[in-house]
C-alpha positions in Angstrom: 8.9 22.5 25.0 8.3 26.3 24.5 9.7 26.2 21.0 7.6 23.2 20.1 4.5 24.9 21.5 5.2 28.0 19.3 5.9 25.8 16.3 2.6 23.9 16.6 0.7 27.2 17.2 2.0 28.5 13.8 1.2 25.2 12.1 -2.3 25.4 13.3 -2.7 28.5 11.2 -1.5 26.5 8.2 -4.0 23.6 8.8 -7.1 25.2 7.3 -5.3 26.1 3.9 -3.8 22.6 3.8 -7.2 20.9 4.3 -8.9 23.1 1.7 -6.2 22.3 -0.8 -6.4 18.6 0.0 -10.1 18.8 -0.9 -9.1 20.5 -4.1 -6.6 17.8 -4.8 -9.2 15.1 -4.4 -11.6 17.0 -6.7 -8.9 17.1 -9.5 -8.2 13.4 -9.1 -11.9 12.6 -9.5 -12.0 14.8 -12.6 -9.0 13.1 -14.1 -6.7 16.2 -13.8 -4.0 15.1 -11.3 -1.3 17.0 -13.3 -2.6 20.3 -12.0 -2.1 19.3 -8.4 1.3 17.9 -9.2 2.5 21.1 -10.8 1.3 23.2 -7.9 2.9 21.0 -5.3 6.2 20.8 -7.2 6.3 24.6 -7.5 5.5 24.8 -3.8 8.3 22.5 -2.9 10.7 24.6 -5.0 9.7 27.6 -3.0 9.5 25.9 0.4 13.1 24.6 0.4 14.9 27.9 0.0 12.3 29.8 2.1 12.7 27.3 5.0 16.5 27.6 4.8 16.4 31.4 4.8 13.8 31.8 7.6 15.5 29.1 9.7 19.1 30.0 9.3 18.8 33.7 8.3 21.4 35.7 6.4 23.8 38.6 7.0 21.0 41.1 7.5 18.4 38.9 9.3 19.0 36.4 12.1 17.5 33.0 11.6 14.4 31.9 13.5 15.3 28.2 13.7 12.3 25.8 14.0 9.9 28.7 14.1 11.1 29.8 10.7 10.3 26.4 9.2 6.7 26.7 10.6 6.3 30.2 9.0 7.6 28.8 5.7 5.0 26.1 5.8 2.3 28.7 6.5 3.3 30.9 3.6 3.5 28.0 1.2 0.1 26.6 2.2 -1.4 30.1 1.8 0.1 30.4 -1.7 -1.3 27.0 -2.6 -4.7 28.1 -1.3 -4.6 31.3 -3.4 -3.6 29.2 -6.5 -6.6 26.9 -5.8 -9.0 29.9 -5.6 -7.6 31.4 -8.8 -8.0 28.2 -10.7 -11.5 27.6 -9.4 -12.5 31.2 -10.5 -10.8 31.5 -13.9 -9.9 28.0 -15.2 -12.4 26.9 -17.9 -12.4 23.2 -16.8 -14.1 24.1 -13.5 -16.9 26.2 -14.9 -19.3 23.4 -15.6 -19.2 22.6 -11.9 -20.6 26.0 -11.0 -18.6 26.1 -7.8 -19.2 29.9 -7.5 -23.0 29.6 -7.9 -25.2 30.8 -5.0 -25.1 28.3 -2.1 -28.2 26.4 -0.9 -29.1 24.4 2.1 -27.1 21.2 2.7 -28.7 18.2 1.0 -28.4 15.5 3.7 -29.6 12.8 1.3 -26.4 13.4 -0.6 -24.1 14.1 2.3 -25.0 10.9 4.2 -23.5 8.5 1.6 -20.4 10.7 1.5 -20.0 10.5 5.2 -20.5 6.7 5.1 -17.5 6.5 2.8 -15.4 9.4 4.2 -15.6 8.7 8.0 -14.1 5.2 7.8 -11.3 6.4 5.5 -10.6 9.4 7.8 -10.5 7.2 10.9 -8.1 4.8 9.3 -5.8 7.6 8.3 -6.1 9.1 11.8 -4.9 5.8 13.3 -2.1 5.4 10.9 -0.8 9.0 11.3 -1.3 9.3 15.0 0.6 6.0 15.6 3.8 7.6 14.4 3.2 10.7 16.5 2.5 8.7 19.7 5.4 6.4 19.2 7.7 9.4 19.0 6.3 10.7 22.3 6.9 7.4 24.1 10.4 7.0 22.6 11.4 10.5 23.6 11.6 9.4 27.2 14.4 7.0 26.2 16.8 9.7 25.2 18.0 11.6 22.1 19.7 8.6 20.4 16.6 6.4 20.2 14.4 9.4 19.3 16.7 10.5 16.5 16.8 6.9 15.0 13.1 6.6 15.3 12.4 9.9 13.6 14.6 8.9 10.6 13.1 5.4 10.4 9.6 7.0 10.6 10.4 9.4 7.8 11.6 6.5 5.6 8.5 4.5 6.5 6.3 7.5 5.5 8.1 7.8 2.1 7.6 4.1 1.5 4.0 4.4 2.5 3.3 7.3 0.2 4.4 5.5 -3.0 1.8 2.7 -2.9 -0.7 5.1 -1.5 -0.2 7.3 -4.6 -0.8 4.3 -6.9 -3.9 3.4 -4.8 -5.4 6.8 -5.2 -4.7 6.8 -8.9 -6.3 3.4 -9.3 -9.4 4.4 -7.4 -9.7 7.6 -9.4 -9.5 5.8 -12.7 -11.7 3.0 -11.6 -14.4 5.4 -10.4 -14.0 7.4 -13.6 -14.8 4.3 -15.8 -17.6 3.3 -13.4 -19.2 6.7 -14.0 -18.7 6.2 -17.8 -20.4 2.8 -17.4 -17.4 1.0 -19.0 -16.9 -2.1 -16.9 -14.0 -3.5 -19.0 -11.9 -0.3 -18.6 -12.7 -0.3 -14.9 -11.4 -3.9 -14.5 -8.3 -3.0 -16.6 -7.6 0.0 -14.4 -7.9 -2.1 -11.2 -5.7 -4.8 -12.6 -3.1 -2.4 -13.7 -3.1 -0.7 -10.3 -2.5 -3.9 -8.5 0.3 -4.9 -10.9 2.0 -1.5 -10.2 1.5 -1.9 -6.4 3.1 -5.4 -6.4 6.1 -4.3 -8.6 6.6 -1.2 -6.4 6.4 -3.2 -3.2 9.0 -5.7 -4.3 11.3 -2.9 -5.6 11.1 -0.8 -2.4 11.6 -3.9 -0.2 14.8 -4.8 -2.1 16.0 -1.2 -2.0 15.6 -0.9 1.7 16.9 -4.4 2.5 20.1 -3.9 0.5 20.7 -0.2 1.2 19.5 0.5 4.8 22.9 1.5 5.9 23.3 4.0 2.9 19.9 5.4 3.6 20.8 6.1 7.2 24.0 7.9 6.0 21.8 10.3 3.9 20.1 11.6 7.0 22.9 11.8 9.6 26.6 11.5 10.1 26.8 10.4 13.8 28.0 6.7 13.8 25.9 5.7 16.8 22.7 7.1 15.2 23.6 5.6 11.8 24.0 2.1 13.4 20.7 2.2 15.3 18.9 3.8 12.4 20.1 1.2 9.9 18.8 -1.5 12.2 15.4 0.1 12.4 15.2 0.8 8.7 16.1 -2.8 8.1 13.0 -3.8 10.1 10.8 -1.3 8.3 
């Protein structure tokens, strides 16, 4: 419990940079520049993996910090992504027409209210979806290590499966809103149609992959036969 408390305390420092970068990510999606975010996140992943291993396990000269090292790695990577965001907003030419660095003025509530009307329901739906995984882990933890380990793996697989159609949904909404702004109804309809086609094809492909390979997926995560058996059953239900 003490280790988890320290871990969450460090992650709380990484929350603000993560939220700011999330807003920057949404901005780029609305502008039609998702590749910028993809490049930054891929580079961050390339840095995070070895940094997490080094801080968690240590080396000959420095002892590992375990779970706390993973938290510090997350903080450093989120901070680097925030600095990259600030650098792009200041120096990249494509953001200059937005005048993000111009002097601030009082909040315009006539503009903010419609944004809240759209943002709050979306935020609450994500809160319910994400917190459900967290609360289930808390309840299952009372059943012992075996059910908890299996649930965590199945939860991770479910999250990965959830992120794929979510990515297509974000891309579809970004392109549809882009063409709505350009007042091109035909291209907007084509974007929505293509998005739903991608979602359906992806859903069937992922369903078949999980149904046929749930045992192999469990093997990727863990080697304990009892955990593999229970995990494969849970993944099969996912």
